[in-house]
FIGUMI-845466 format. One line per 4 residues: number of its first residue (from 1); for each residue x, y, z of C-alpha. Coordinates in steps of 0.1 Angstrom, whole numbers, m for minus. Example, Ala and Ser with C-alpha at 12.3 -4.5 7.8 and 13.67 -1.06 7.14 Angstrom:
2
1 = 123:m45:78; 137:m11:71
***
This chain:
922
1 = 0:m3:3; 11:32:m5; 14:63:17; 23:103:11
5 = 23:132:34; 4:158:24; 18:188:29; m11:209:37
9 = 3:244:28; 4:235:m5; m36:232:m4; m39:272:7
13 = m41:303:m23; m9:324:m23; m7:351:0; m15:381:m13
17 = m7:423:m3; m35:437:14; m27:469:m14; m32:454:m43
21 = m36:464:m77; m72:468:m88; m71:453:m125; m107:461:m137
25 = m101:440:m172; m85:412:m157; m109:409:m131; m142:411:m155
29 = m127:383:m176; m119:363:m143; m154:368:m127; m167:348:m159
33 = m143:317:m149; m177:299:m134; m197:302:m164; m170:276:m180
37 = m161:240:m168; m130:251:m175; m104:284:m171; m67:279:m185
41 = m44:311:m174; m10:301:m192; 16:328:m196; 52:321:m189
45 = 66:326:m159; 67:363:m137; 35:375:m155; 13:372:m117
49 = m9:342:m131; m10:326:m93; m13:359:m80; m41:371:m100
53 = m58:339:m95; m51:339:m54; m63:375:m54; m95:374:m72
57 = m103:335:m55; m102:345:m19; m128:372:m28; m153:349:m41
61 = m185:338:m25; m187:301:m35; m164:274:m24; m130:270:m41
65 = m103:247:m33; m60:252:m40; m40:226:m50; m1:246:m56
69 = 19:218:m77; 51:208:m70; 78:189:m94; 74:159:m73
73 = 38:154:m74; 44:141:m112; 28:110:m100; m12:97:m106
77 = m14:87:m67; 4:117:m59; m15:143:m76; m55:126:m67
81 = m45:122:m30; m35:160:m32; m65:169:m49; m89:145:m25
85 = m76:165:3; m80:198:m11; m118:191:m20; m123:172:18
89 = m109:203:30; m143:225:20; m163:190:18; m151:171:47
93 = m177:143:38; m160:138:5; m157:100:7; m128:92:24
97 = m127:52:5; m113:73:m26; m80:76:m8; m81:37:5
101 = m86:30:m32; m56:54:m41; m35:39:m17; m39:4:m32
105 = m21:16:m67; m40:m7:m86; m46:14:m114; m9:13:m126
109 = m19:m24:m138; m45:m16:m166; m64:7:m184; m95:m4:m173
113 = m86:m1:m133; m74:42:m142; m111:47:m157; m127:28:m125
117 = m105:48:m105; m116:80:m123; m154:73:m123; m156:65:m92
121 = m135:102:m83; m159:118:m109; m190:100:m94; m184:113:m60
125 = m178:149:m74; m209:152:m88; m226:143:m53; m209:174:m40
129 = m242:197:m35; m228:230:m42; m209:245:m72; m170:241:m66
133 = m139:255:m82; m108:235:m80; m79:258:m85; m47:237:m100
137 = m14:262:m96; 18:250:m118; 4:224:m136; 33:225:m161
141 = 55:210:m134; 40:174:m137; 23:177:m174; 50:150:m189
145 = 33:124:m161; 9:108:m186; m13:96:m160; m23:124:m145
149 = m26:141:m181; m47:110:m190; m67:114:m157; m72:156:m167
153 = m86:148:m204; m109:122:m189; m122:143:m164; m129:174:m191
157 = m147:153:m210; m171:141:m180; m173:167:m159; m202:171:m135
161 = m221:203:m138; m210:224:m114; m177:219:m112; m153:246:m128
165 = m114:238:m128; m92:263:m133; m54:257:m144; m27:276:m142
169 = 5:264:m163; 32:283:m184; 19:265:m212; m11:254:m227
173 = m19:218:m228; m23:199:m255; m52:181:m250; m78:165:m271
177 = m109:175:m260; m100:215:m260; m111:225:m297; m146:207:m285
181 = m146:224:m252; m139:256:m273; m161:257:m296; m190:250:m268
185 = m184:277:m251; m170:251:m222; m135:271:m220; m122:304:m208
189 = m84:314:m217; m66:338:m202; m29:343:m218; 0:366:m212
193 = m17:397:m234; m44:395:m202; m24:392:m177; 2:419:m194
197 = 3:455:m173; m14:481:m198; 2:518:m197; m24:529:m174
201 = m22:499:m150; 16:509:m148; 11:544:m144; m13:537:m111
205 = 8:509:m101; 43:532:m97; 25:564:m82; m4:548:m61
209 = 15:518:m48; 48:520:m49; 46:554:m40; 70:564:m74
213 = 50:592:m97; 52:588:m132; 43:607:m161; 25:597:m187
217 = 52:593:m211; 74:581:m184; 48:548:m182; 48:545:m219
221 = 84:540:m219; 82:511:m194; 56:495:m207; 72:495:m244
225 = 108:479:m229; 90:455:m208; 56:449:m228; 37:449:m193
229 = 57:418:m183; 49:418:m145; 82:408:m131; 99:431:m152
233 = 80:460:m140; 92:452:m105; 128:452:m115; 124:486:m133
237 = 111:497:m97; 135:478:m81; 165:492:m100; 152:528:m98
241 = 151:526:m64; 188:511:m61; 202:534:m86; 184:566:m79
245 = 185:568:m119; 152:583:m137; 131:560:m157; 146:579:m192
249 = 182:572:m186; 173:537:m175; 152:523:m200; 168:545:m227
253 = 203:523:m222; 201:497:m253; 225:480:m232; 201:472:m204
257 = 176:443:m209; 155:423:m182; 186:399:m180; 206:429:m172
261 = 180:441:m148; 184:401:m131; 220:404:m134; 222:437:m110
265 = 202:425:m84; 222:388:m88; 260:406:m83; 241:425:m53
269 = 237:391:m38; 271:376:m47; 293:401:m40; 276:400:m2
273 = 295:363:1; 331:357:11; 356:346:m14; 355:308:m5
277 = 317:306:m9; 316:327:m36; 344:305:m54; 322:274:m43
281 = 291:289:m67; 312:299:m93; 326:261:m95; 290:247:m90
285 = 272:266:m113; 288:245:m138; 263:217:m127; 227:216:m137
289 = 211:201:m106; 237:201:m72; 244:172:m49; 266:175:m19
293 = 282:139:m32; 294:156:m68; 306:189:m52; 325:170:m31
297 = 341:150:m56; 347:176:m86; 360:200:m58; 376:177:m38
301 = 362:191:m6; 339:173:22; 316:202:33; 293:206:m1
305 = 265:203:17; 269:223:45; 276:251:23; 244:238:m1
309 = 225:242:29; 239:279:40; 236:290:6; 196:277:7
313 = 191:292:37; 202:328:30; 197:332:m12; 166:333:m30
317 = 185:321:m58; 197:287:m47; 166:262:m44; 162:228:m21
321 = 145:202:m44; 144:175:m15; 164:142:m11; 198:162:m8
325 = 195:180:m45; 195:217:m55; 194:239:m81; 201:276:m91
329 = 176:301:m105; 185:293:m141; 189:335:m147; 213:335:m114
333 = 230:302:m131; 236:320:m164; 248:349:m143; 278:327:m122
337 = 287:310:m156; 296:345:m168; 315:356:m140; 333:319:m140
341 = 343:318:m176; 359:352:m170; 385:336:m151; 392:314:m182
345 = 418:287:m168; 399:280:m139; 368:276:m158; 382:253:m184
349 = 397:231:m158; 366:230:m138; 347:220:m166; 370:192:m180
353 = 367:182:m142; 329:184:m139; 325:165:m174; 348:136:m166
357 = 323:132:m134; 294:135:m154; 303:112:m184; 316:85:m154
361 = 282:89:m139; 261:84:m167; 252:120:m175; 264:121:m213
365 = 244:149:m221; 256:173:m195; 288:162:m196; 284:171:m236
369 = 275:202:m230; 304:211:m205; 329:196:m231; 316:219:m257
373 = 315:252:m232; 351:243:m223; 361:245:m259; 368:210:m264
377 = 347:207:m296; 363:173:m303; 360:152:m273; 324:169:m267
381 = 320:152:m306; 337:120:m300; 312:112:m270; 282:124:m294
385 = 295:99:m316; 298:74:m290; 265:79:m269; 241:98:m294
389 = 222:65:m302; 212:65:m265; 202:104:m267; 180:90:m296
393 = 164:58:m281; 155:76:m250; 138:102:m273; 160:133:m267
397 = 159:142:m301; 159:176:m295; 187:175:m276; 204:152:m300
401 = 201:177:m332; 206:206:m308; 246:192:m299; 247:183:m336
405 = 241:215:m345; 268:232:m322; 291:207:m332; 321:225:m359
409 = 319:211:m398; 355:196:m392; 345:177:m365; 312:166:m382
413 = 329:154:m413; 358:132:m390; 327:118:m373; 305:105:m403
417 = 279:90:m375; 268:130:m365; 256:132:m400; 235:98:m396
421 = 217:108:m364; 210:139:m378; 191:121:m406; 175:98:m382
425 = 165:127:m364; 152:146:m395; 135:113:m411; 117:110:m373
429 = 104:138:m381; 90:132:m415; 113:159:m431; 126:130:m455
433 = 147:151:m482; 170:164:m453; 171:130:m440; 180:119:m471
437 = 206:148:m479; 223:139:m446; 227:102:m452; 244:113:m486
441 = 270:135:m472; 276:102:m445; 280:77:m478; 303:103:m499
445 = 324:107:m463; 329:71:m458; 333:63:m497; 360:86:m494
449 = 377:71:m463; 371:37:m477; 351:30:m452; 324:m3:m459
453 = 308:m3:m430; 302:32:m427; 290:33:m466; 266:5:m452
457 = 247:21:m426; 246:54:m448; 227:33:m469; 211:18:m443
461 = 197:50:m433; 184:59:m471; 164:29:m471; 149:36:m440
465 = 130:67:m451; 119:45:m482; 106:20:m459; 90:48:m440
469 = 72:57:m470; 65:21:m486; 84:28:m515; 98:m4:m517
473 = 114:m4:m554; 137:23:m543; 148:8:m510; 154:m25:m528
477 = 186:m16:m547; 203:6:m516; 195:m27:m495; 215:m47:m516
481 = 245:m23:m519; 242:m19:m480; 246:m57:m477; 267:m62:m501
485 = 291:m37:m487; 288:m46:m451; 296:m86:m461; 329:m78:m479
489 = 343:m54:m451; 368:m77:m426; 344:m85:m397; 307:m74:m402
493 = 292:m76:m369; 261:m100:m365; 240:m74:m353; 243:m52:m385
497 = 241:m82:m405; 208:m91:m389; 191:m56:m389; 195:m54:m423
501 = 182:m88:m436; 155:m79:m410; 146:m46:m433; 151:m64:m468
505 = 122:m86:m446; 102:m60:m443; 109:m42:m479; 98:m76:m492
509 = 62:m77:m471; 58:m44:m487; 59:m55:m519; 38:m85:m514
513 = 64:m109:m517; 53:m128:m483; 72:m159:m488; 107:m142:m499
517 = 103:m121:m467; 96:m153:m447; 132:m166:m462; 148:m136:m455
521 = 136:m136:m416; 151:m174:m411; 184:m157:m423; 181:m133:m394
525 = 179:m165:m371; 208:m184:m385; 231:m153:m371; 208:m144:m342
529 = 192:m172:m327; 166:m150:m305; 156:m132:m336; 125:m114:m332
533 = 109:m85:m346; 73:m83:m332; 60:m53:m351; 76:m67:m382
537 = 57:m99:m376; 27:m89:m370; 29:m66:m407; 35:m99:m422
541 = 5:m115:m410; m15:m91:m422; 0:m86:m456; m5:m124:m459
545 = m40:m120:m444; m32:m140:m411; m55:m109:m389; m56:m132:m356
549 = m22:m136:m357; m13:m102:m364; m37:m89:m340; m24:m109:m314
553 = 12:m95:m319; 0:m59:m322; m18:m61:m288; 17:m83:m274
557 = 34:m54:m284; 14:m28:m265; 11:m46:m236; 49:m45:m237
561 = 49:m10:m242; 30:0:m216; 52:m20:m185; 78:m1:m202
565 = 98:29:m194; 116:39:m226; 105:65:m251; 88:59:m283
569 = 107:71:m315; 80:76:m340; 73:43:m362; 58:60:m395
573 = 28:43:m408; 42:9:m386; 26:26:m355; 10:m6:m335
577 = m24:14:m330; m26:23:m365; m23:m11:m377; m45:m26:m350
581 = m73:3:m363; m69:m15:m399; m70:m47:m383; m102:m38:m370
585 = m115:m21:m400; m107:m55:m419; m126:m72:m390; m153:m52:m392
589 = m149:m32:m357; m153:m1:m366; m156:12:m331; m121:m3:m323
593 = m112:12:m350; m118:49:m344; m103:45:m311; m73:28:m323
597 = m68:59:m349; m72:87:m329; m45:66:m307; m23:71:m333
601 = m30:103:m345; m21:116:m313; 9:94:m304; 21:115:m340
605 = 9:149:m324; 30:141:m296; 59:129:m313; 58:157:m340
609 = 57:128:m364; 32:144:m394; 31:113:m413; 19:93:m384
613 = m8:119:m380; m19:112:m412; m22:75:m416; m43:82:m381
617 = m67:106:m404; m66:78:m433; m78:49:m408; m101:71:m389
621 = m118:75:m426; m118:38:m427; m143:39:m393; m161:66:m404
625 = m175:47:m437; m183:17:m417; m198:35:m385; m237:42:m401
629 = m242:69:m377; m218:92:m399; m229:107:m427; m203:99:m457
633 = m188:135:m457; m168:129:m423; m153:99:m438; m147:124:m469
637 = m134:146:m447; m105:124:m429; m91:111:m465; m85:151:m475
641 = m72:154:m447; m48:128:m447; m39:138:m482; m34:172:m478
645 = m10:164:m449; 10:138:m472; 11:165:m495; 31:193:m476
649 = 53:165:m467; 57:154:m502; 53:119:m495; 33:110:m527
653 = 32:73:m518; 12:84:m492; m19:94:m506; m27:58:m518
657 = m41:46:m492; m67:78:m486; m74:78:m521; m82:42:m517
661 = m109:49:m489; m126:72:m510; m125:48:m542; m143:22:m517
665 = m169:48:m506; m178:61:m539; m179:24:m552; m201:13:m528
669 = m223:42:m536; m228:35:m566; m208:63:m583; m184:46:m608
673 = m167:77:m627; m156:90:m588; m146:56:m574; m127:49:m606
677 = m108:80:m606; m98:77:m573; m90:45:m578; m65:48:m606
681 = m49:80:m591; m41:57:m561; m30:27:m583; m8:47:m601
685 = 7:58:m567; 13:18:m554; 25:8:m585; 55:35:m591
689 = 68:20:m560; 65:m13:m567; 39:m24:m537; 16:m52:m550
693 = m3:m61:m523; m17:m26:m516; m22:m23:m557; m42:m58:m554
697 = m69:m42:m526; m70:m7:m545; m82:m29:m579; m108:m46:m555
701 = m126:m10:m551; m129:m6:m589; m144:m41:m587; m170:m29:m558
705 = m177:3:m581; m185:m19:m610; m207:m44:m591; m232:m19:m577
709 = m239:2:m613; m243:m37:m626; m212:m38:m649; m213:m74:m647
713 = m187:m85:m669; m164:m57:m658; m169:m68:m620; m157:m99:m631
717 = m128:m91:m649; m117:m70:m620; m122:m98:m596; m102:m124:m611
721 = m73:m104:m617; m74:m97:m578; m78:m134:m570; m49:m140:m594
725 = m26:m112:m576; m36:m124:m541; m19:m158:m549; 11:m142:m559
729 = 11:m121:m531; 1:m147:m505; m28:m129:m488; m53:m153:m478
733 = m78:m130:m466; m77:m104:m497; m84:m145:m517; m111:m147:m495
737 = m124:m111:m502; m121:m120:m540; m138:m148:m538; m167:m134:m517
741 = m173:m109:m544; m175:m137:m570; m199:m155:m553; m220:m127:m549
745 = m217:m113:m591; m222:m148:m600; m257:m154:m577; m268:m118:m590
749 = m262:m128:m631; m279:m165:m619; m246:m182:m632; m255:m216:m607
753 = m225:m238:m620; m199:m207:m616; m217:m197:m579; m214:m236:m570
757 = m174:m233:m573; m165:m202:m560; m190:m206:m531; m178:m236:m520
761 = m141:m220:m524; m154:m190:m504; m166:m210:m475; m136:m233:m470
765 = m116:m201:m469; m136:m183:m445; m137:m211:m422; m99:m217:m429
769 = m92:m183:m422; m112:m176:m392; m126:m146:m414; m167:m154:m400
773 = m167:m113:m397; m172:m110:m440; m201:m125:m430; m213:m109:m396
777 = m207:m74:m404; m200:m48:m423; m159:m44:m434; m134:m26:m450
781 = m138:m48:m486; m173:m65:m480; m206:m47:m493; m223:m23:m474
785 = m249:m42:m461; m242:m75:m450; m275:m86:m458; m269:m94:m490
789 = m248:m126:m483; m281:m144:m466; m296:m157:m506; m261:m169:m507
793 = m262:m189:m478; m290:m203:m482; m287:m212:m519; m252:m226:m506
797 = m273:m245:m477; m302:m254:m507; m269:m270:m530; m251:m287:m500
801 = m224:m266:m502; m203:m270:m468; m235:m278:m451; m226:m281:m414
805 = m204:m245:m422; m231:m227:m437; m257:m239:m412; m241:m224:m383
809 = m236:m193:m402; m270:m196:m406; m279:m200:m372; m254:m170:m360
813 = m280:m146:m381; m309:m163:m367; m321:m178:m406; m317:m211:m402
817 = m353:m218:m410; m355:m194:m440; m357:m210:m475; m356:m173:m492
821 = m343:m141:m483; m340:m107:m507; m304:m99:m499; m309:m63:m477
825 = m319:m50:m446; m352:m31:m447; m357:m4:m431; m392:12:m420
829 = m395:48:m405; m432:57:m392; m423:86:m371; m416:125:m390
833 = m431:106:m422; m430:73:m440; m399:60:m450; m385:26:m466
837 = m346:17:m474; m339:m13:m490; m305:m17:m473; m289:16:m480
841 = m317:27:m506; m347:44:m499; m378:37:m519; m388:69:m542
845 = m427:77:m550; m419:61:m585; m405:27:m570; m439:18:m561
849 = m457:22:m592; m487:25:m577; m499:43:m547; m520:15:m535
853 = m493:m7:m531; m471:16:m507; m511:16:m487; m512:m17:m488
857 = m476:m22:m474; m484:5:m447; m513:m14:m435; m494:m46:m435
861 = m471:m28:m414; m499:m13:m391; m515:m42:m388; m488:m70:m387
865 = m493:m84:m352; m532:m93:m370; m544:m121:m395; m560:m99:m422
869 = m587:m116:m442; m582:m107:m479; m618:m92:m482; m613:m68:m450
873 = m580:m56:m470; m606:m51:m502; m629:m35:m479; m600:m9:m463
877 = m586:0:m504; m612:m4:m524; m642:4:m504; m659:16:m538
881 = m654:m15:m559; m670:m46:m564; m659:m74:m557; m643:m92:m593
885 = m628:m52:m596; m612:m50:m561; m597:m87:m567; m581:m82:m601
889 = m564:m49:m592; m553:m68:m556; m532:m86:m581; m518:m61:m598
893 = m514:m41:m565; m496:m71:m551; m471:m73:m578; m461:m38:m577
897 = m458:m41:m538; m435:m73:m546; m413:m52:m573; m411:m28:m554
901 = m401:m44:m520; m374:m71:m537; m369:m56:m572; m340:m80:m581
905 = m364:m110:m570; m361:m143:m586; m396:m152:m608; m397:m182:m587
909 = m395:m172:m550; m421:m161:m527; m418:m126:m511; m396:m134:m479
913 = m408:m97:m464; m441:m113:m455; m426:m145:m443; m430:m130:m404
917 = m466:m115:m415; m495:m130:m408; m508:m143:m448; m539:m132:m461
921 = m571:m155:m459; m590:m164:m491
***
C-alpha cells in the first residue's frame, strides 16, 4: 500500500498583499470562470498568474479548493491524493474510500483500472451539493506525467455540472478535448495578453502602490520596454530605487535588458558572499543539479552539503528540491557562469573535471555540454558519436539535434555517425528530403575514407526513408548495396547484418512478396537465434491475411510497451495502434478502429511526426465509412485531411491509401466514375513503388464500383484479376474477399455452376482463415449491407455446399429456417414521415408504381400482429369497388408491392418480407 504525506500549505492559495492593484479588465474576465467548466490561465514565468487568481478567488463567495503543484507530484497517486485532500478541506464528507483506493496503487496495471478509479472520483465529485471551483497551480511541472494527463483529459470529457477547474500553467496543454470545449463555449482562456500590465496600470502601480509617481510618457517608456511583463516592471522599479536613476535614462540604455536587470540584483547577492563561498558558487554553477556528493568529488572537499544548505537558507537563488538535490535559479546560474568564464583557465579546468565526473556517472548530455563550453569540441563530438544513439533511443531528439548543430563542421565530417544521427532525427520528424541529404553526405564521406561499414550504415539510413514511406522499389537496390558493402568488410557485425536482413524482409513484405520475406526472417535467425521483431511479424501476418495472428502480436506489443519505461520513437505507418486500427476495419469493428486511429493520431502529434498523424486520419476515414451513425462526408473529410498532410510532406506514395478509401466509399455508393478516378490515382502511386499488396486492394475498389453499377463483365474481370494477384502475394484474406465478391456476382447474374464453384471455395477459405466477420459484420472490403450475403448462404444450404458450416452461419444470423431472403435489410420509419429503405437505398415514390401498393404495405405494417382476411384488405383499400374489380386490382397491387420491395427477386421465389406476417386469407 502506498502512503503519502500531504503538505497542507500546498492546499492554501498564495498570500497576497492587502494593497493590490485593482485591474478591472482582468477581474472582469476572471468573473466569468464560474460560467465555464474549464479556465486555462497560461503564460510564461513572471506574469503574476498565481497572484491574480489567488487575489480574485479569495473574494469569491462560492466554495473553492486550491492545490499548488510541485515537481515531485508527477505521480497519479500523489496528484489525486492532494486533490482529494483539497476537496475534503471544503467538503469533509467527500468519501475517504477514494484515498484507500488510491493507496492500493492498482490503477497502474490496466487501463480499465484507470477508468474505474476516474469514474469513482467523478461520481463522488458529482455528489457535491454546491458549485465548486478547483484551482490547480503550476500544472506545467507535472504535465509530462501520462497518468495525470490522462486523468485530466478524462475528467474534462465527463466533468459534472457545477464543477469548475481553473488550471494555471506556463504552457497550454495539448489536450484532445480542448478544441471541442472551445467550440461549445465551455473553455475560458486567460493568456499573457490578459495578464500583462497596460500603460495606465503601470502608471497607477508606480504612483499609488510604489509611491513613485510617473508621468504618462514615463509609463509608456516602461510599457514599451517590458511589454507589460509583471516581473520586468517590478525589476525596473527596484533598479530605480537602487541606482537613483530616472526612468528615461534607465530605459533608454540599449545595453540594458531584462536579463541585465536581473544580473544587477544577482551581483548584489553574489558580492555579499565570502571569497570561499563565492568561488564555490562559481564552480558549482557548472552543474544543472547539485548534490553534496557531486560537489565534493569534483571540488575535492567534504563540506559541500553545509555550504549548499547555507546558501539555500540565505539566498533566493538556490532551491532545495528535496532528497539532497539543489538547483540554482536559471538566470542566476547564467550570471554565475558568466562570472566564472572571466577566469578562463580555472573555468576550463573545472569544466573538464565536471564533464569527466558526469560522463563517469552516465550523465552524457551534461558532460558533452561542458566539454563544448570548455572549448573541447573534439571530445564533445567523440562523446556524441558514442552516446548519440542512446540519446535518440531515449527520445531526446531535440537535445541530440541541438548538440549536432553546435558541432563544428570539421569535427562533424571527421565523425560521419553525426551525419547519420542528424538524418535519423529528420527522418523521425518526417522531413525526408533533409534526411536523405544527411545520409548521402555520410555515404560520400565514408566512400572517401574507404569505410565500407560506414557506407553500409549511410545506405541503411536511406533505405529506412523509403521503408517509412512504403517505396519498396527504391529501397530494394539500396538495401542490396548496403548488404554487399557490409559483407565485404573484414569483420561484419552479426547485429548489423541481422538488422539489414530484417529490413530486407520488411521491404519484401511491402512489395507483397511474403514467401521471400519469410526466407530473410530465417536468415536473421541463423545469425541471431533469438531474433524477433514482433511489429514486423505482425505486418507480415497482416499482409498474408493472418489477421488474428497479426492482432495478437500487435496487442502483445502494446502491453509490453505500456509496461516499459523507454521513450517511444515515431514508427511512421508502423505505429501499432494504426496497424490495429486497420485490422479492426478489416474485421468489421469500426468503433475499435476509430479509437485506435485517434490514439495513433495523438502519438503523431505528441512525437511531432506528421506522417503518423496523417496515417491516423486515413484509418479514421476507414472507420467512419463503416459507422452508420456518420454521414459519408465525415469519411471524405478524414481522407482529404490525410491527403493534404501527405502533400505538405511531399510524400506522394502516402496518398494511395486515402485515395483507395475514397474509391471504396464512392464505389459502394454507386458513383462509378468517381470511384474509378480515385482508384486510378491510388494505383498510380502504388505501382510506382511496386507495392503489389496494396495495389490489389485498390483494384478491388474498382470491382466493387462496377458491381454496384451492374457492370457485371467488368466486375468479373476485376475480381478474377485480384484473385490471381492475391495468390501471388500469398494473402489469404484478400483471396477470400475476392471469392466473396465473385460468389455474389455469380448469384446476382444467376450463373449457377459458377456460383457453386466459387461459393464452395469462399466458404472453405472463410473457415480456414477464421474470417466469419466478412459474413457477420460490415467490413472495409465487404458489401455495404451484410444482408446481401443471406441469400447466398441459403442457396449454398440448398445445394449442400459446406452444409455444416453454412448451418452454423445461418443460425448465428437467426435465419436457419429461412428458405429465401431478398439480400438486404428492410428499414421502415413511421415517425416524422413514412420512409422505406432497402439496405442503403431509399424507395422513391416512383418505385411503388401504384399508390395502392404503398397503402397495402402501410396497412400490413400497422396490422403486422394480426391475421387479415383478404376481404378485410379489399374493403379497406377498395371500399367503392365491386368484388371482381377489387380482386383484379389486388393482384396488380400485390405484384407492384413485390417489385418495389424486392426488385431483383427471382421469379420462382415467394415474397420473403411477409414471411413473418400473417398471410391474407382466402
